[in-house]
C-alpha positions in Angstrom: -118.4 130.7 -38.4 -115.4 129.7 -36.2 -115.4 129.7 -32.4 -114.2 133.0 -30.9 -111.7 131.3 -28.5 -111.1 128.1 -26.7 -111.8 127.7 -23.0 -108.9 128.1 -20.6 -107.9 124.8 -19.0 -109.1 125.9 -15.6 -112.6 126.3 -16.8 -114.9 123.3 -16.6 -117.1 123.5 -19.6 -120.6 122.0 -19.6 -121.3 119.1 -21.9 -122.5 119.9 -25.4 -126.1 119.0 -24.5 -126.0 120.9 -21.2 -124.6 124.0 -23.0 -127.3 123.7 -25.7 -130.0 123.7 -23.0 -128.4 126.8 -21.3 -128.5 128.6 -24.6 -132.1 127.6 -25.3 -133.2 128.5 -21.8 -132.2 132.1 -22.5 -134.7 132.4 -25.2 -134.2 133.8 -28.7 -130.8 135.3 -29.4 -130.2 138.3 -31.7 -126.5 137.7 -31.8 -125.3 134.5 -33.5 -122.2 133.5 -31.5 -120.4 130.2 -31.9 -120.3 128.7 -28.4 -118.2 125.5 -28.5 -119.7 124.6 -31.9 -123.2 125.6 -31.0 -124.6 128.7 -32.9 -126.9 130.7 -30.7 -129.0 132.1 -33.6 -128.5 129.8 -36.6 -131.8 130.8 -38.2 -131.4 134.6 -37.9 -133.4 136.5 -40.6 -130.3 138.5 -41.4 -128.1 135.5 -41.8 -124.9 135.1 -39.7 -125.6 138.3 -37.8 -123.7 140.3 -36.6 -120.7 138.5 -38.2 -122.1 139.6 -41.7 -121.4 143.2 -40.6 -118.3 142.5 -38.5 -116.3 141.1 -41.4 -116.5 144.6 -43.0 -115.9 146.5 -39.8 -113.1 144.4 -38.4 -110.4 145.6 -40.8 -111.2 149.2 -39.9 -110.2 148.7 -36.3 -106.8 147.9 -34.8 -106.0 144.2 -34.6 -104.1 144.8 -31.4 -106.1 146.6 -28.7 -103.7 145.8 -25.8 -104.5 148.1 -22.9 -107.5 149.7 -24.6 -110.8 150.4 -22.8 -114.1 149.7 -24.6 -117.7 150.7 -23.9 -120.3 148.7 -25.8 -123.7 150.5 -25.6 -126.6 148.2 -26.2 -124.3 145.2 -26.1 -127.1 142.6 -26.6 -125.7 139.1 -26.5 -122.1 140.4 -26.4 -120.7 139.7 -29.8 -118.9 143.0 -30.3 -117.7 143.1 -26.7 -116.2 139.7 -27.1 -114.5 140.6 -30.3 -112.9 143.6 -28.7 -111.7 141.5 -25.8 -110.2 139.0 -28.2 -108.0 141.8 -29.5 -106.5 142.4 -26.1 -108.7 145.2 -24.7 -107.9 145.5 -21.0 -111.4 146.5 -20.0 -114.7 145.9 -21.9 -117.9 147.2 -20.4 -121.1 146.2 -22.0 -124.4 147.8 -21.1 -128.0 147.0 -22.1 -131.5 147.5 -20.6 -132.6 143.9 -21.4 -131.9 141.4 -18.6 -132.2 138.5 -21.1 -129.5 139.9 -23.4 -127.2 140.5 -20.4 -127.7 136.9 -19.3 -126.9 135.8 -22.8 -123.7 137.9 -22.8 -122.7 136.4 -19.5 -123.1 132.9 -20.7 -121.1 133.7 -23.9 -118.4 135.3 -21.9 -118.2 132.5 -19.4 -118.2 129.8 -22.1 -115.5 131.5 -24.1 -113.4 132.4 -21.1 -113.4 136.1 -21.9 -113.8 138.5 -19.0 -116.1 141.4 -19.8 -118.1 143.6 -17.5 -121.8 143.8 -17.9 -124.3 146.3 -16.5 -128.0 147.0 -16.8 -128.0 150.6 -17.9 -129.7 152.8 -20.5 -127.9 154.9 -23.1 -129.4 157.9 -21.4 -127.4 157.0 -18.3 -124.0 156.7 -19.8 -122.8 159.9 -18.1 -123.0 158.1 -14.8 -120.2 155.8 -15.9 -116.8 157.2 -14.8 -114.3 158.3 -17.3 -114.0 158.0 -21.0 -113.1 155.0 -23.3 -110.7 154.4 -26.1 -113.4 152.8 -28.2 -117.2 153.3 -27.8 -119.4 150.9 -29.7 -122.9 152.3 -30.4 -124.4 149.9 -32.9 -128.0 149.0 -33.6 -129.4 151.3 -30.9 -130.2 154.8 -32.4 -133.3 153.9 -34.3 -134.8 152.2 -31.2 -134.7 155.5 -29.3 -137.4 158.1 -29.0 -134.7 160.7 -28.4 -131.9 159.7 -30.7 -129.9 162.9 -31.0 -130.1 163.5 -27.2 -128.7 160.0 -26.7 -125.9 160.5 -29.3 -124.9 163.8 -27.6 -124.6 161.8 -24.3 -122.6 159.1 -26.0 -120.0 161.6 -27.2 -119.1 162.5 -23.6 -117.7 159.0 -23.2 -115.4 158.9 -26.3 -111.7 159.4 -25.8 -110.6 157.8 -29.0 -113.0 156.3 -31.6 -116.8 155.8 -32.0 -118.0 152.8 -33.9 -121.6 153.8 -34.9 -124.2 151.8 -36.8 -127.8 152.5 -37.5 -130.5 151.1 -39.8 -130.8 153.3 -42.9 -133.9 153.7 -45.0 -134.7 156.1 -47.9 -132.0 157.7 -50.0 -128.3 156.7 -49.5 -127.2 159.6 -51.8 -125.2 162.4 -50.1 -125.2 165.9 -51.7 -123.5 169.1 -50.8 -126.0 171.5 -49.3 -125.8 175.3 -48.7 -125.3 176.5 -45.2 -128.7 178.3 -45.1 -131.8 178.7 -47.2 -134.6 181.3 -47.5 -137.7 180.7 -45.5 -139.8 180.3 -48.7 -137.5 177.7 -50.2 -139.5 174.5 -49.9 -138.3 172.4 -52.8 -135.2 171.1 -50.9 -137.4 169.2 -48.5 -138.9 167.2 -51.5 -135.4 166.0 -52.4 -135.0 162.4 -51.2 -131.4 163.0 -50.4 -132.2 165.9 -48.0 -131.2 164.8 -44.5 -134.3 163.3 -43.0 -135.5 160.8 -40.4 -138.7 158.7 -40.7 -140.9 158.5 -37.7 -142.6 155.2 -37.0 -145.7 155.8 -35.1 -146.9 152.2 -34.8 -144.4 149.4 -35.6 -141.8 148.5 -38.3 -140.6 145.0 -38.8 -142.8 143.8 -36.0 -140.9 146.0 -33.5 -142.6 148.9 -31.8 -139.2 150.2 -30.6 -138.2 151.2 -34.1 -139.0 154.9 -33.6 -136.7 157.0 -35.9 -134.9 155.7 -39.0 -132.6 158.1 -40.8 -131.5 158.2 -44.4 -127.7 158.3 -44.9 -127.5 162.1 -45.1 -129.3 162.5 -41.8 -127.1 159.8 -40.0 -124.0 161.6 -41.1 -125.4 165.0 -40.3 -126.2 163.9 -36.8 -122.7 162.6 -36.2 -121.2 165.9 -37.3 -123.7 167.9 -35.3 -122.8 165.9 -32.2 -119.2 167.0 -32.6 -117.7 164.0 -34.4 -115.5 163.7 -37.5 -116.3 160.8 -39.8 -113.1 158.9 -40.6 -114.5 156.0 -42.6 -117.6 154.1 -43.6 -116.6 150.4 -43.6 -120.0 149.2 -44.6 -123.3 150.9 -45.7 -124.7 151.4 -42.2 -121.5 151.8 -40.1 -119.2 154.8 -39.5 -115.9 155.1 -37.6 -115.7 158.6 -36.0 -113.5 160.6 -33.7 -114.3 163.6 -31.5 -113.9 166.9 -33.3 -115.6 169.8 -31.6 -117.3 167.7 -28.9 -117.0 170.6 -26.4 -117.1 174.3 -26.5 -115.1 176.1 -23.8 -114.9 172.8 -21.9 -118.7 172.1 -22.2 -120.4 169.4 -24.1 -123.1 170.3 -26.7 -126.1 168.8 -24.9 -125.2 170.5 -21.6 -125.3 173.8 -23.5 -128.5 172.9 -25.2 -130.3 172.1 -21.9 -129.3 175.3 -20.2 -130.0 177.5 -23.3 -126.5 178.5 -24.1 -125.9 176.6 -27.3 
């Protein structure tokens, strides 16, 4: 894994040992980022994560993002935010609810000399952010939410251009065409593993009590369409590139209409 970018001459980088201590002091990292030759999560159980996913996603996005704005929801240690900044994005805003992850992202940003904005904010608060963004990154968050579709509906309000969406998938990855409606007494469809479904985790999954709802592929794609998004591509098995389709009706977003009973 190669370093993201060399440090500008004006930046006085800490020594190798000092940087290693700073990285260690921030606890376990979920994003493995090469900081001046030091990998932040070299023993990640998923390997060189998230680079193992990024190498598939990267070709699906423009190499030149000059002037583009990016919102990274659930930015964690900042890997995706930094990658978008490297491509020339004029503004990258990363949000997360975890102070430790935000501090990790700040260290990575400072060390690599890449300016990104970082805020402590929940996905449920994205509507408080002014304006829309050319690219919205919503990766590795959905299955950690008790209210996933509500959150996705809110995310849609921030998309001016593209959504990069990723979720853990469990169950069937088969996608079938389904009829638009079924009789009340038709029950066999629900026994089909490829029927759109989400698995509710009452206790814990993978030693993580925040893994609440895990969709199969059909459910993930159905939720994206239901939220008013058009699926443009699927660069890897758990990631979709989408654009707004029918995100609003008569100038109103879907979740606004749902909440006031007019959907």
